[in-house]
C-alpha positions as CSV (number, residue, x, y, z in Angstrom):
1,X,73.2,106.0,89.7
2,X,73.8,109.4,89.9
3,X,77.5,111.1,90.5
4,X,76.1,112.3,93.9
5,X,75.8,109.2,95.6
6,X,79.0,107.5,94.5
7,X,81.1,106.7,97.2
8,X,84.8,105.2,97.1
9,X,83.6,101.5,97.4
10,X,81.6,101.7,94.5
11,X,84.6,102.4,92.1
12,X,86.9,99.3,92.8
13,X,89.6,99.8,89.6
14,X,92.6,102.2,88.7
15,X,90.5,103.2,85.7
16,X,87.2,103.3,87.3
17,X,88.0,105.6,90.2
18,X,90.4,107.8,87.9
19,X,87.3,108.0,85.1
20,X,84.8,108.9,87.9
21,X,87.4,111.8,89.6
22,X,87.9,113.3,85.9
23,X,84.2,113.8,85.1
24,X,83.2,117.4,84.6
25,X,80.3,116.7,87.6
26,X,82.2,115.2,90.2
27,X,81.1,116.1,93.9
28,X,84.1,115.9,96.8
29,X,83.2,112.4,98.8
30,X,81.6,113.2,102.3
31,X,83.6,111.3,104.7
32,X,81.5,109.9,107.6
33,X,82.3,108.9,111.1
34,X,81.5,105.8,112.3
35,X,80.1,105.6,115.8
36,X,78.5,103.1,118.0
37,X,78.5,101.1,114.6
38,X,76.5,103.4,112.5
39,X,78.5,106.1,109.8
40,X,77.3,109.4,110.8
41,X,77.2,112.4,108.6
42,X,79.3,115.8,110.2
43,X,77.1,117.8,112.5
44,X,76.5,121.6,111.5
45,X,79.0,122.4,114.3
46,X,81.7,120.9,112.4
47,X,84.3,122.3,109.8
48,X,85.1,120.2,107.2
49,X,89.1,119.8,105.7
50,X,89.7,119.0,101.9
51,X,91.6,116.2,100.9
52,X,93.9,116.1,98.3
53,X,94.5,113.6,95.3
54,X,98.7,114.3,95.1
55,X,99.1,113.0,92.0
56,X,96.6,115.6,90.9
57,X,95.9,118.9,93.1
58,X,92.3,118.2,92.6
59,X,90.3,118.4,95.7
60,X,88.3,114.3,96.1
61,X,87.2,114.2,99.8
62,X,85.9,116.7,102.0
63,X,86.8,115.2,105.6
64,X,85.3,116.1,108.6
65,X,86.8,118.6,111.8
66,X,84.8,116.5,114.6
67,X,84.4,118.7,117.2
68,X,85.0,117.7,121.0
69,X,81.1,116.6,121.6
70,X,81.7,114.2,118.6
71,X,84.6,112.9,119.7
72,X,82.8,112.5,123.7
73,X,80.1,110.7,121.8
74,X,82.4,108.2,120.1
75,X,84.3,107.8,123.4
76,X,81.4,106.9,125.5
77,X,80.4,104.8,123.0
78,X,83.5,103.1,123.5
79,X,83.3,102.9,127.1
80,X,79.9,101.8,127.1
81,X,80.8,98.7,124.6
82,X,83.8,97.8,126.9
83,X,82.5,95.8,129.9
84,X,80.9,93.2,127.0
85,X,84.1,93.3,125.0
86,X,86.0,92.6,127.7
87,X,84.5,89.8,128.8
88,X,84.1,88.1,125.0
89,X,86.4,85.3,125.1
90,X,89.3,85.2,122.9
91,X,88.2,82.8,120.6
92,X,85.3,84.9,120.0
93,X,87.3,87.7,119.8
94,X,89.8,86.1,117.2
95,X,87.0,84.9,115.3
96,X,85.9,88.3,114.5
97,X,89.2,89.8,114.1
98,X,89.5,86.9,111.3
99,X,86.3,88.7,109.3
100,X,87.6,91.5,109.3
101,X,91.0,90.4,107.8
102,X,89.5,88.4,105.0
103,X,86.9,91.7,104.4
104,X,90.1,93.9,103.8
105,X,91.8,90.5,101.7
106,X,88.7,90.3,99.6
107,X,88.6,94.2,99.0
108,X,92.7,94.7,98.4
109,X,92.2,96.4,95.2
110,X,90.0,99.0,96.2
111,X,92.2,99.9,99.1
112,X,95.2,100.3,97.5
113,X,93.5,101.9,94.6
114,X,92.3,104.2,97.1
115,X,95.6,104.6,99.3
116,X,97.1,105.1,96.0
117,X,94.6,108.2,95.4
118,X,94.5,109.7,98.5
119,X,98.4,109.1,99.5
120,X,100.0,109.6,96.2
121,X,102.5,106.2,96.8
122,X,102.2,103.6,93.9
123,X,99.5,101.3,93.3
124,X,102.1,98.7,93.8
125,X,103.2,100.1,97.0
126,X,99.7,100.1,98.0
127,X,98.9,96.8,97.6
128,X,102.1,95.6,99.6
129,X,100.4,97.9,102.3
130,X,96.9,96.6,102.6
131,X,98.6,92.8,102.4
132,X,100.5,94.2,105.6
133,X,97.1,95.5,106.8
134,X,95.9,92.2,106.6
135,X,98.9,90.2,108.6
136,X,98.0,93.1,111.0
137,X,94.4,91.5,112.1
138,X,95.5,87.8,111.2
139,X,98.6,88.1,113.4
140,X,96.8,88.9,116.4
141,X,93.8,86.7,115.6
142,X,95.7,84.2,116.4
143,X,98.6,85.8,119.0
144,X,95.6,85.8,121.5
145,X,95.3,81.9,121.3
146,X,97.8,80.8,122.8
147,X,98.7,83.5,125.2
148,X,100.9,82.3,128.7
149,X,101.4,83.7,132.0
150,X,103.7,83.1,135.2
151,X,103.1,81.4,138.2
152,X,105.4,81.1,141.0
153,X,105.5,79.5,144.6
154,X,107.2,81.7,147.6
155,X,109.1,79.9,149.7
156,X,106.2,80.2,152.3
157,X,104.2,78.4,149.8
158,X,102.0,81.1,148.7
159,X,101.0,81.0,144.9
160,X,101.8,83.9,143.4
161,X,100.4,84.4,139.5
162,X,99.6,86.9,137.2
163,X,96.8,88.1,136.0
164,X,96.4,90.6,132.8
165,X,92.7,92.4,132.0
166,X,92.0,95.3,129.2
167,X,92.6,98.7,129.7
168,X,89.6,100.3,128.9
169,X,89.3,102.9,125.7
170,X,91.9,103.8,123.9
171,X,92.6,106.5,121.5
172,X,94.5,105.1,118.7
173,X,96.3,107.8,116.3
174,X,98.0,107.1,113.0
175,X,100.0,108.8,110.7
176,X,99.4,110.1,106.9
177,X,102.4,108.3,105.2
178,X,100.8,103.9,105.7
179,X,97.6,105.4,106.7
180,X,96.0,101.5,106.3
181,X,98.7,99.7,107.5
182,X,99.7,101.6,110.2
183,X,96.2,102.6,111.9
184,X,95.1,98.6,111.5
185,X,98.9,97.9,113.5
186,X,96.9,100.0,116.2
187,X,93.2,98.8,116.0
188,X,94.2,94.6,115.7
189,X,96.1,94.1,119.4
190,X,93.6,96.8,121.0
191,X,90.6,94.7,119.9
192,X,92.3,91.1,120.0
193,X,93.5,91.9,124.0
194,X,89.8,93.3,124.5
195,X,89.7,97.0,124.7
196,X,87.5,99.4,122.7
197,X,88.7,102.3,121.4
198,X,88.5,106.0,118.8
199,X,90.6,105.3,116.3
200,X,91.4,108.7,114.3
201,X,93.3,108.8,110.8
202,X,95.2,111.4,109.6
203,X,93.4,113.8,108.2
204,X,95.0,114.3,105.2
205,X,94.7,110.4,104.3
206,X,91.2,109.6,105.9
207,X,89.7,107.3,103.2
208,X,90.9,103.7,103.5
209,X,89.8,103.9,106.9
210,X,86.3,104.9,105.9
211,X,86.3,102.0,103.9
212,X,87.3,100.1,106.6
213,X,84.3,101.2,108.9
214,X,82.4,99.2,106.0
215,X,84.2,96.6,106.9
216,X,84.0,96.3,110.6
217,X,80.3,96.6,110.1
218,X,80.4,93.8,107.9
219,X,82.2,91.4,110.4
220,X,79.4,92.3,112.8
221,X,81.2,93.7,114.7
222,X,79.4,94.7,118.3
223,X,78.2,98.3,118.0
224,X,81.2,101.0,119.7
225,X,84.1,98.6,120.0
226,X,85.5,100.3,117.4
227,X,84.7,104.3,116.6
228,X,86.4,106.0,113.4
229,X,86.3,109.6,113.9
230,X,88.1,112.1,111.3
231,X,89.5,115.6,112.4
232,X,93.0,117.0,112.5
233,X,94.6,117.4,115.7
234,X,92.8,120.5,116.8
235,X,90.0,120.0,117.6
236,X,90.2,116.4,117.3
237,X,93.2,115.1,118.4
238,X,93.1,116.9,121.0
239,X,90.0,116.5,122.3
240,X,90.7,112.7,121.6
241,X,93.7,112.6,123.7
242,X,92.5,114.7,126.7
243,X,89.4,112.8,127.4
244,X,89.5,111.8,131.1
245,X,87.6,108.1,129.5
246,X,90.1,107.7,127.7
247,X,92.7,104.7,129.3
248,X,95.7,105.3,126.8
249,X,97.0,107.0,123.7
250,X,98.4,105.2,121.1
251,X,100.5,107.4,118.9
252,X,102.3,107.2,115.4
253,X,103.3,110.5,114.1
254,X,105.9,114.1,114.3
255,X,108.0,114.2,117.3
256,X,106.6,118.1,118.3
257,X,103.0,116.2,118.5
258,X,104.6,113.6,120.6
259,X,105.6,116.0,123.2
260,X,102.3,118.2,123.1
261,X,100.7,114.6,123.5
262,X,102.6,114.3,127.2
263,X,102.4,117.7,128.0
264,X,98.8,117.1,127.3
265,X,98.4,114.2,129.5
266,X,100.5,115.2,132.7
267,X,98.8,115.6,135.0
268,X,96.9,111.7,133.8
269,X,99.4,109.5,135.6
270,X,97.7,106.5,134.7
271,X,97.0,106.7,131.2
272,X,99.5,104.7,129.3
273,X,101.2,106.4,126.4
274,X,102.8,104.7,123.6
275,X,104.5,106.9,121.2
276,X,105.9,106.2,118.0
277,X,107.3,109.2,116.5
278,X,109.9,110.6,114.2
279,X,113.6,109.4,112.7
280,X,116.5,110.8,110.8
281,X,118.1,107.3,110.2
282,X,121.7,106.3,109.4
283,X,122.5,103.7,107.2
284,X,126.2,102.8,107.4
285,X,128.1,101.0,104.5
286,X,131.1,99.2,105.5
287,X,134.2,98.6,102.6
288,X,134.0,94.6,103.3
289,X,130.1,94.8,101.3
290,X,129.4,93.6,98.0
291,X,128.4,97.1,96.6
292,X,125.6,95.7,94.1
293,X,124.2,94.5,97.4
294,X,124.8,97.7,99.5
295,X,123.5,100.2,96.6
296,X,120.6,98.4,95.8
297,X,119.6,97.5,99.8
298,X,120.6,101.8,101.2
299,X,118.8,102.8,97.9
300,X,115.7,101.2,98.5
301,X,115.7,102.3,102.5
302,X,115.9,106.1,101.3
303,X,113.9,105.7,98.9
304,X,110.9,103.4,98.9
305,X,107.7,105.1,99.2
306,X,108.8,108.5,98.2
307,X,111.1,108.6,101.2
308,X,107.7,108.9,103.5
309,X,108.4,106.2,105.6
310,X,109.2,106.6,109.2
311,X,112.1,103.7,108.4
312,X,113.8,105.5,105.9
313,X,117.1,106.0,106.1
314,X,118.0,109.2,104.8
315,X,121.9,109.5,106.2
316,X,124.2,107.7,104.1
317,X,127.8,107.2,105.4
318,X,129.9,105.5,103.1
319,X,133.7,104.0,104.4
320,X,136.0,106.6,102.6
321,X,137.9,103.3,100.5
322,X,134.9,102.8,98.8
323,X,133.5,105.9,98.3
324,X,134.5,106.8,95.2
325,X,133.0,103.4,93.7
326,X,129.9,103.5,95.7
327,X,129.2,106.9,94.9
328,X,128.5,106.5,91.1
329,X,126.5,103.3,91.4
330,X,124.4,104.9,93.9
331,X,123.6,107.8,91.6
332,X,122.6,105.7,88.5
333,X,121.1,102.6,90.4
334,X,118.7,105.8,92.0
335,X,118.2,107.4,88.5
336,X,117.6,103.9,86.7
337,X,115.3,102.5,89.6
338,X,113.6,104.9,91.2
339,X,111.5,107.2,88.3
340,X,109.0,110.1,89.0
341,X,105.1,108.5,88.3
342,X,107.1,105.4,87.4
343,X,107.8,103.7,90.8
344,X,108.4,107.1,92.3
345,X,104.9,108.9,93.6
346,X,103.8,111.9,94.8
347,X,104.5,113.8,98.2
348,X,101.4,113.6,99.9
349,X,100.3,117.4,100.4
350,X,101.1,121.1,99.2
351,X,102.4,121.7,102.6
352,X,104.8,118.5,102.5
353,X,105.9,119.3,98.7
354,X,106.5,123.1,99.7
355,X,108.5,121.9,103.4
356,X,110.7,119.5,101.2
357,X,111.2,121.9,98.8
358,X,112.5,124.3,101.2
359,X,115.2,122.2,102.7
360,X,116.2,121.3,98.8
361,X,116.6,125.5,98.2
362,X,118.6,125.8,101.7
363,X,121.0,123.0,100.5
364,X,121.4,124.7,96.8
365,X,122.0,128.2,98.5
366,X,125.2,126.7,100.7
367,X,128.3,126.8,98.9
368,X,129.1,123.4,100.5
369,X,126.6,121.1,99.2
370,X,126.7,118.5,96.2
371,X,123.8,118.0,94.5
372,X,124.6,114.2,92.7
373,X,120.8,113.9,91.6
374,X,118.0,116.3,91.8
375,X,116.8,119.4,92.0
376,X,114.9,122.5,93.7
377,X,111.3,121.8,91.9
378,X,109.2,124.7,91.3
379,X,107.4,126.7,94.0
380,X,104.0,126.2,93.0
381,X,103.6,123.3,90.7
382,X,100.5,122.7,88.2
383,X,99.6,119.6,88.9
384,X,100.4,117.3,91.6
385,X,103.3,117.0,94.1
386,X,106.1,115.0,92.5
387,X,109.8,115.6,93.8
388,X,112.8,114.2,92.2
389,X,114.5,111.7,94.1
390,X,117.7,114.1,95.6
391,X,121.2,112.9,96.3
392,X,123.0,115.4,98.2
393,X,126.7,115.7,99.9
394,X,126.4,118.8,102.5
395,X,128.3,119.8,105.4
396,X,129.0,118.6,108.6
397,X,126.9,121.8,110.1
398,X,123.5,121.4,107.6
399,X,120.5,120.9,108.3
400,X,119.9,118.4,106.5
401,X,122.0,116.2,108.4
402,X,119.7,116.9,111.7
403,X,116.1,117.4,110.2
404,X,113.4,114.9,109.5
405,X,112.9,115.9,105.7
406,X,110.4,113.0,105.0
407,X,110.9,112.8,101.6
408,X,112.5,111.6,98.6
409,X,115.9,113.3,99.9
410,X,119.3,112.0,100.9
411,X,122.4,113.1,102.1
412,X,126.0,111.0,101.7
413,X,128.7,111.7,103.7
414,X,132.5,109.6,104.1
415,X,133.8,108.1,107.3
416,X,136.7,106.5,108.1
417,X,137.0,104.3,110.8
418,X,134.2,102.4,112.2
419,X,134.5,104.6,115.6
420,X,134.0,107.5,113.6
421,X,130.5,105.7,111.9
422,X,129.0,104.5,115.1
423,X,129.6,108.3,116.1
424,X,128.3,109.8,112.8
425,X,125.0,107.2,113.1
426,X,124.0,108.7,116.7
427,X,124.5,112.5,116.5
428,X,121.0,112.4,116.2
429,X,118.2,113.4,118.7
430,X,116.4,110.6,116.9
431,X,116.9,107.0,117.7
432,X,114.1,104.6,115.5
433,X,116.1,102.5,113.1
434,X,119.4,102.1,111.2
435,X,120.5,100.0,108.1
436,X,124.5,98.2,108.6
437,X,125.3,97.0,105.5
438,X,128.9,94.5,106.0
439,X,129.7,91.0,105.4
440,X,132.4,91.1,108.0
441,X,130.1,89.3,111.3
442,X,131.9,90.5,114.5
443,X,130.9,93.5,113.1
444,X,127.0,93.2,112.5
445,X,127.3,92.7,116.6
446,X,130.0,95.4,117.6
447,X,128.3,98.0,115.6
448,X,125.0,96.9,115.6
449,X,124.7,97.0,119.7
450,X,126.0,99.9,119.7
451,X,124.1,102.0,117.4
452,X,121.4,104.5,118.8
453,X,118.2,102.9,116.9
454,X,115.1,100.5,118.3
455,X,115.4,99.0,115.2
456,X,118.3,97.9,113.3
457,X,118.2,96.1,109.8
458,X,121.9,94.2,108.8
459,X,122.3,93.8,105.0
460,X,118.5,94.2,104.7
461,X,115.7,96.6,105.6
462,X,111.8,97.0,106.2
463,X,112.3,92.8,107.1
464,X,110.0,92.8,110.0
465,X,108.2,89.5,112.2
466,X,105.1,91.0,114.1
467,X,106.2,89.8,117.5
468,X,109.4,92.1,117.6
469,X,109.1,95.3,119.9
470,X,108.5,97.8,117.4
471,X,109.7,101.5,118.4
472,X,112.5,104.0,119.1
473,X,114.9,105.6,121.5
474,X,115.6,109.5,122.4
475,X,113.5,111.5,120.6
476,X,112.0,108.8,118.7
477,X,109.1,107.7,121.1
478,X,108.5,105.3,124.7
479,X,106.9,102.5,124.6
480,X,106.9,98.7,122.4
481,X,104.2,97.2,120.4
482,X,104.0,94.0,118.5
483,X,103.2,90.5,119.7
484,X,103.9,90.8,123.6
485,X,104.8,94.2,123.9
486,X,101.0,95.2,122.3
487,X,99.7,93.3,125.3
488,X,102.0,95.2,127.7
489,X,100.2,98.2,125.7
490,X,96.4,96.8,126.0
491,X,96.1,95.1,129.1
492,X,96.8,96.0,133.2
493,X,99.0,93.3,135.1
494,X,98.2,92.4,138.6
495,X,99.6,89.6,140.4
496,X,97.8,87.7,142.6
497,X,99.2,85.9,145.7
498,X,97.0,82.9,147.2
499,X,97.8,80.9,150.1
500,X,98.3,77.2,150.4
501,X,94.9,75.7,151.4
């Protein structure tokens, strides 16, 4: 097999993939859109986007920047497939989702290898996320077999009952930090509840979606039910969101993009929007904790996946009475357990590397800043986008306390009282998640119910039951997804009133 004819799915192990990428004759893979069941090469009017391996800085893929015409083709394919898919029984839809889950599971290592190469995360972290992608399909494949509805009698003996039907064609747009997991978190319920879709992964991390396209084909999913188009926010994402035949948008990404989506759809009152946006999440550490457990939990919440998880706790607030005990333990734990190249991967791209570096430069130039760990990385990396974990204390006015950095950078700040902790936690435009570390049962509720966050973890982090509502407050988005909340996203409810015969 010639080097030019090899595709990512031909390289199922890390050794095979890295060996192929090192060949002098290597040429970047050319990704193809999945439209109406077929993988189609980019049209002549499409530009291409270079995709780089964050660990080496090497271009390894070329992603089509799909034009509005290509998006229109995909949307019309989804629209044509919608009536038959919406009429497909839940049991048959469930079987399709089970096949997709099995297809991903059978290629677990393949997906993990390319997720690691594409995004920069460690292989171990990638495996966890592939397992979660499988769980997304399995969960919704069984959820739709056990749905209930409400029926009521009025005092005039008229039966009222709620009937749900799929909304139509959806635009599903996912981010670059957990590419397959978050893409399937949208695709699985969309298909389960009878909608069809055009999905667009991030142009920075598109390879796992490309692999997923072949799983859809092998599962014999009807043509057009799910279409994958690759490209950037402009023109691809914008054309998809604005398309008049798209009935709903499920988007995960930055708050600025979320605001633009609302502007772009302001005149389309009936177009449903589910927006999971940015976060600047607090971790509150109270004096009654077990220090060793609190340190480990706070560190995981701060530095897992290089801090590139929207749920990471990048603002750590520590009660002053344990500050002197917590700080050195925390620094040492991170230094020992979060090592670059071992269990800390590269950040996703050169622009993101430069963004993080800019914040660290701002911190270093502020006399009030103390670097307990980390430093300002080099301006232009020679090989790969590697940034060591940084732990800082900064002034209360520092932008590092306000802005979503989305990298391995955490601030530590002392507080005195419970009321002050709540005020500091809520002093943010965001409200996605929070971590509360305390052994006081009454405080768990007292504080947990006052934090402006859609998700609050107590003495834990990143554990989820897929039926629970997922989403944030304030600038962290609108809407909730998960279980019955996803059903609300993808179905329309109407109430029938039928008189007694």
